[in-house]
N, C-alpha and C positions, 0 to 999 in steps of 0.2 A: 477413735472414729476416723475413717478413711477420708482422704482429701476430696473435696467436691470442686470440680473445675469452675473457673470464673464464669463461663457462659451459662452454666447451670444455676449457679448462685444468683446471677443477675438476669435470669430469664424474666421477661415482663409478666406481671400478674394481672394487668388490666389493659384495656384498649388505649388508655392515655399514655402508658409507658412504652408502647410500640413506636419506634421512630421511623420516619421516612415514608409511612403508609397512611397518612391522615385521610386521604380520600376513601380508602377502604374501611378504616375503622369507623369513620363518621357514618358511612352508608349502613354498616352493620348495626351500629347503635340506634340509628333512626328506625331501621326495620324492626328491631327488638322493641323499641319504645312504642311503635305503632301496631305491633302484633302482626307484622307482615313478613315474618321469616319464611325462607324457602325450605323445601324438603331436601334439596341437593345443591351443594356449592362446589365450585372448582377453584382452588387456589393455585395459581401458576406463577412462575417467575424465577429470578436468580436465586442461587443457594444462599442460605444464611440471612434472608431478609424478613423472616418472621411468619412464614406460612403455617407451619405446624403449631407454633405458639399461638397464633391468632385462632386457629381451629380449637385449641384447648380453652382459650378465653371465651370463645363463642359457646362451647359446651358448658362452662361455668355460668355464663350469663343466662342460659336457658334453664339450668337446673338449680341455680342458687335458691336458698331458702327464702330470700326476699324478692324473688323474681317471678317470671323472667324480667331481667333488669339490664340496662346497658352498662351498669357499674356494679359488677359482682362484689360481694363483701369480702371474699377471701378469708372469712372467719368461720362460716358455717361448716357443718360436716361434709356436705356435698362439695363445696369449693376446696376444702382441704384434701379430700380424697382424690379429686381430679388433679390437683396440683402435685400430689405424690404419685399419681399414676396407678391408683388402686381402686378406682371407682368401678362398680359393676355395670354402670350405665354408660360409660364412655369406653368404647372398644377401639384400640389403635391396631391397625393391621398393616404389616409390612408387605407392600405389593411386590417387592423384589423377591421375596421368599414364598409367597402364597400366590403363585401365578396361574395355577391350573383351574380348570372348570370345576373340579371337585371341591376346591376351597370356596368357590363362590356358591356352590350348592349348599355347603355346610352353613354359610352365612345366611342364605335364604331360609333355611330351616329354623334358625335361631332368631331371626329378626321379628318373627311374629310374637315372641315372648314380650310381655309388658315390662317396663322398667321396674327395678326392685326398690329404688328409693327416690329417684328424681322424676321429673315430668317427661323427659325425652331420653331415648337411646340414641347416642351420637356415635356414628361409625366414621372414624378418621382413617382413610386408606392412603398411606404414604407411598410415594413413588408409584402411583397408580399406572403410569405409562408402561410398567413392566408386565402388566397382566397380558395373558395371551388373548388372541382374537376370540377364541371360544369362550374364555372367561368373561370378556366384555359382553359378548352376546347373551350369556346366561344372566348377566347383571342388569341388562337393559330394562326388562319389565319391572323388576323390583325397584330400580332406580327411578323409573317414571311414576309409579304408583305405589310407594312404600306405605306401610301402616302409619296411622296418624301420629304415633309416638316416635317414629324413626326419622333421623336426620343424617344425611350423608355429607361428608366433607372429603373431596378428592384432592390430594396434594401432589403436585408434580413440578419438575423443572423442565420438562419437555412436552408441552401441551400439543405440539404438532404430531405426536405419536398416538394421540388419543383419537378413536373413531369419531366422526362427525355426529353419529347417532347418539353417542354419550354426551358430547359437548352440548348438543341441543337440549338436553334434559337438565342442565345445570345452570346456575347463575355463576358466571365466570368473573373472577377478580384477578387482575395481573399485578403482582408485586414488583415494584421497580427496584433497581439498584439504589442503595442508600448513598447519598452524596458524601463527598470528602469531608465537608464541614460538619455534617451530622454525626458521622462516625468519630471524628476527632473529638467533638464535644462529649460523646458517650464514653469513649475510652479515657478521656481526661477525668471525668467524674468517677469512673471505676478506679483509676489509678490513685486518685486522692483518697477515696474511701478505703482502698486496700493497702495504702501505705507504700505504693510503688513510686519511686523517684525516677521520672522519665522526662527528658527535656523535649522541647517542641520539635527539634530536628529529628530525634529518634521516633517520636510519635508520628510525625509525617511519613516516615519510612514504613512504619507498621500499618498505617492506614492505606498507603499505596499498595502494599502487599496484600491487603484484605480484598482489594478489587471489588468494592461495593457490597461486601458481605460483613454484617455486624458480627456474626458468630465467628468468622475467620479472624477478625481483628481481636476479639476477646480471647480466642484460643492462643494467638501469637503473643499477646500481652501476658497471659498466664505462663507460657513457655519461657519467655524472657525473664520474668520475675523469678521463676524457679532456678534459672541458670545463674543469675547474678545475686540472688538474695535480696532484691529490691532496688538496685541501682542500675538504670538502663541508659546507655548513651547511643549515639547514632552509629559509631563504628561497631559496637556490639551487635546492633540489629543487622547490619550488613554482613557481619561475619557469621552469626548464628543462622540466619536465613539464607545465606549464599547469594545475596543480591549483588547487583552491579551498581557501584557508586555513581551518582549523578555526574561527578567530574569525569569518570571514565567514559560514560555514555556521551558526554559533550565532546570529549577528546576524539572518540570514534567519528562523530559527526563532523568535527573540524577537519579531520584528516581526509575524509571523503569529499567534503565540499571544497577543500583546497587542492584536491587531486594529488594528495601526497600518499602514494601507495605504500612507500616504505614505512611511514609512520603508522598507517593502518595495520600493516603486517606485524609491526613490533607490538602494537596494542593487543592484537590477537594472540601473539606468542605469550605476552605477559599474563593475560587473563587465563589462558590454558594452563600455564605453569603454576598459577596460584590456586588451581583446583576448581575454578568456576565451571559450572555446567554450561556447555556451549549453547544448549537450547535456551537457557535463561539469558545468555548474552544476546542471542538473536531476538528474544522477546523484548528485552530492554531496548535494543536498537530500534526495533519496529515501533515501540511506544515513543521513543525519542523523535523519530522522523514523522510519526503521526501527529505529535504535538507541534512540531515545526510547521507541518502542512496546515494545521488548523490556525495557528497564529499568523501564518503568511496570508491565508485566504480570509480570515475573519477579523483581523486587526484587534481593536480594543474589546470586541465582543468575545474574544477567545477566553477571557477570564471567567465568563459565565458558563463556558462549555467544558474547560479542562479542570479536573480535580487536582490542583497543584497549589502549593504555597506561592506567595507573591514573589519571593526571591527567585524561584525556579522559572516562573513566568517571565520575569525580566531578562533572565539569561537566555531563554528560548527566543524571546523577541529580538534580542541583539543578534543571535545566530541566524535567525530566519531572514534577516536583511541581506545576507550574503548568498542566498539561494534563490533560484527561480522556482515557480510552481511546477513546471514540467520536470525539473530535476527531483523535486521532493516526491511527486507522484511516481516517478520511475523508481526512486529509492524504496518507497513503501511496497511497490509490486515486487521488486527484486528480493527484499527481505522477507516478504510473506512467502514467496516461493522457496527461499532458503530454509525458512522455519518448517515448512511442510516437508521438504526433503530431509531435514535433520531428524525429524521424528522417527523415520524408518531407516535411516542410514546407519551403517556401522562406523562411518567416519564423519560425524557431525562437524568436526573442525574444518574439514574440507569444504563443506557447504558454506560455512562462515567465510572462509578465505576467498572462495569463488565469488560470493556476494560482494565482498569488499573490493575485489578487483573490478567487478562490473560497475561498481559505484564510483571508484576513484579513477578508472580509465575507461570512459565510455567507448573509446575507439577500439577497445578489445572485446566489446560486447557484440556478438554477431547477430543479435536480435534486431528487429525493425526499430524498437525503441532506442537501442544503442546507436544505430545509424542516425536516427533523427536527432539524438542529443549531440552527436559529433558534428552534424551539419549546422545545428544551431550555434555551437561554439565556434565553428569556422566563420559563420556570418558575423558574429560579434567580435571576432579577432581575439578570443580568449584562449586559444590553443596554439601550441607551437606547430610549425609546419612539419610535414613528414621529413624523415632523414634525407638529406641531400637537396631539399627544396629551399629556396630563399624565403625570408620572412615576407609576409604579405604587406604590400604598401598600403597606407591608410587611404580611404577613398578621398578623392579630390575632385573639385569641379573642373570639368573640361572646358577649355577655351577654344573657340574656333581657330583652326590653323590658318596661318597667314598664307594667302594664295601664292602658289609658286609662279614665277614668270614663265610664260609659254616658251617651250623649247622649239626653236626654229626647225622646220622639216626641210629636207632637200627639195629643191624645185621639182615640180611634177612635169614631166615632159609633155609636149603637146600631143594632140590627138594623133593616133597612129593611123597609117594608111589602111583603107578598108581591106579586110581579110579575115581569116579565121581567128577567132578570139583565143588567146592563150590563157588557159585556166590558171588562176592564182593558187599557190600551195596553201593548204588548210593550216590554220594555226595549230601548234602542238596542243594536244589534249592535256588537261590538268584536272585532277580529282577535286581540287579545292575550288569551290564556287566563288564568284566575286563577293565582296563584302556588301552586306545589306546597308542601304543608306537611309531607310525609312526611320522616322522618329520612334515608331512603335516596335522596333526590333527587340528580340529576346536578349536579355543581359545575363551574365553569369550568376548574378544574385537571384534572378527569376528562376534559373535552373536549380540552384541550391535550395531555394525555398520549396520547390516541388519535387526534389530528388527522391524523397521517400515514396511519393505517389508514383513516380516513374518506375522505381524498382518494384513496387507492388503490382503495377500493371504488367511489367515484364514477367513477373513471377506467375501470374495467372495464365499468360500465353505460353511461356516456355521456361520451365524450371532450370534447365541447364544454363540458359542465358543469364538468369538471375544469379546463379551461383558464380558465374564468371565475373559478373559486373559488380557484385556486392563489395569487392575489395577496392573498387575504383573511387576516385574523388574528382568531381567536376573542377577543371582548372580554369577554362575560359571558353567564351564563344567567339570564334574566329570567323567573322562574317556570318554565314549561315551554317557553320560547322561547330559542333560541340566537341571540345577536346577534354577527354577524361584521362586522368593519370593513374598509373599502377606503380606499385613499388618495385624495386629491382628484384629480379628473380621470378617474376610472374610472367615469364615469356610464354608459357603455355596458355595463360589467360589471354595474352595479347594476340597470339596467333589465331585463337578460336573466335575472339570477339570480332575479328576482321573478315571472318567467313561471310559470304554473301547472305546466307540464310539467317545468321545471327544479327548482322547489321540491319537487315530488313525488320526483324522483330524489335530491335532497340529504337530504330528511327520511327517505327509505327507508334510505339509507346510515347516517344517524345512528342510526336504530332498530336496524339490524343490528349495528353495531359497539358501541354503548353499551348495548344490550339494554334500552332504554327510549325511548319515543317522545318526540321533541322537535320543536317548530315551528322554522322557520328565518326569520330576518330579517337583511337586510344594511343597512348605513348607511355614510356617508362619515365618515372620521376628523375632518377639519378643516372640516366644514360648519358654518355658523352655528348657535348654540344655539337660536335661535328663528326661525320663518319658513322660507322655502325650500320646495322641493317635497319632499313625503314620497315614500318609496319606493312604487312601484306596488303596489297590493294591500295596503297597510298603513295604519294610522292615522298622521296627522301626528305625528311625534315628534321630539324634539331629536336631532341626529345627532352631537353632540360626545360622545366616549367617557365624559367625566365626568358627562354628563347623560342617558345612555341609560336608566338604571334609574329614576330619579325626579328631580323638580325639587328644588332646594335647599330650598325652603320645606317640601315634603313630608318631606324628611329631618329637618329641624329639628323638625317637629311629631312625628315618630315618636320622636326622641331624647328630647324633653322632655315627651312625653305632654300636649301643650298644644293648646288650641283657638285658632283664628285670630279675632281681634277687629278691628274697624275702629277706627282711631285718629283722633280729631277734632283736626285741626291748626289750628283757627281760633283 
């Protein structure tokens, strides 16, 4: 006798044996008990959750020799024939291979024939969403008013593809994904009865790979049993199914959260060399960060949401403490995009590596989300300054400066004799406005918090300006002038940002977003402190970030309220 697969041998024979769908089975049993069964049902939901099995049990309940009954005996001729799939009164139709209007016309011609042995003719149309539009239209009238002996059960995993006119003629039941604990208990029972030795860690891996499908879990258990002859451990499950170990997934997450790009690249190399499917790696990483996000946002309630053993939940909770919600949201979006790209790419490994770079080094991500992440890290001081720039000093409380003694002015000569007034020379013009003294002036922290909005505003007005400024980093607010730094080598950006038309766009965006006018000036981060060409349209000024605001001598004079005197070194 040929081998019968585990999922076929353990297929439920009664409503009570179906796991995870108590709401549906109870409703059907009550309807049979009260004699209120419908002429058309729609069973929709995730694969392997018992839709077709429930349809067969419903057919047995309606045609059982002791029925109609909510508990078919599974011993009479009708029950046994339906269980073996040879009943003349239960017709199963594959909607994927009988899609045309001619197939439906043939069904309509035969449906008028009375049952040969049972009370009802039950038509189970599997994958019904595959029927053509004309086939659905031909089925409508029969589906709405079938003969009294006919019952339709439509089965699908994609109910959104079924016309609304068909849905309105059926009682719809949505089968949910079966929970982790329910599948675990089911597979443990099967393993004990079949003599399969499998430890809890290996069983947890099997259940996770089943993804809410009881049939998938039973098929995997059968496959593993055949491979090993009955002894199954966790390493074997990972090897046979090509899964990614939890330790590897955690190591990937650690590397990206620690901004260790080299470690992330090494892990990508190792997984590729071991023959793992890159798409499976991306799916595992996406699941890892999704679990981190749920634990981070839901706290203790995450154990009720995630299908995972307690040990894995504890590890995820410890890892989630090191990440912010914004970082995890960005990671989920980046990995989801990478998985979508990898499905159609001839180089899926490249999609993985680019995703890891975007996660480990947000400053290399040119998207708006990457810029936002970089600014957030700059505000918290968790990122190193750009090359050539000094480390940012920790924020400190400012104390009012000691007032400087008044500097005596030369005596003003007395009134001049009447005569034509001599005009005084105008003071030299400076592009740098005086410092704002009001308490509500804009600070550099205010600018950094709103920088993403400023860039978005500029992008809507002038795309070229946005492209030039996206590489800039706000350094300081000097009075009413915002100083933005560019890295060395961005001279083209510097020159064009100081063009009058571009400065007008930038200053307009600053005014709209910050609700206060600000002048704009750009400089190079690692330009020499003295000399060099000044930015066009501005005074010659030091371009090193530590010297943008004032010279060291001026700072010392402000701090000590001192005057500068000449020292005679003779």
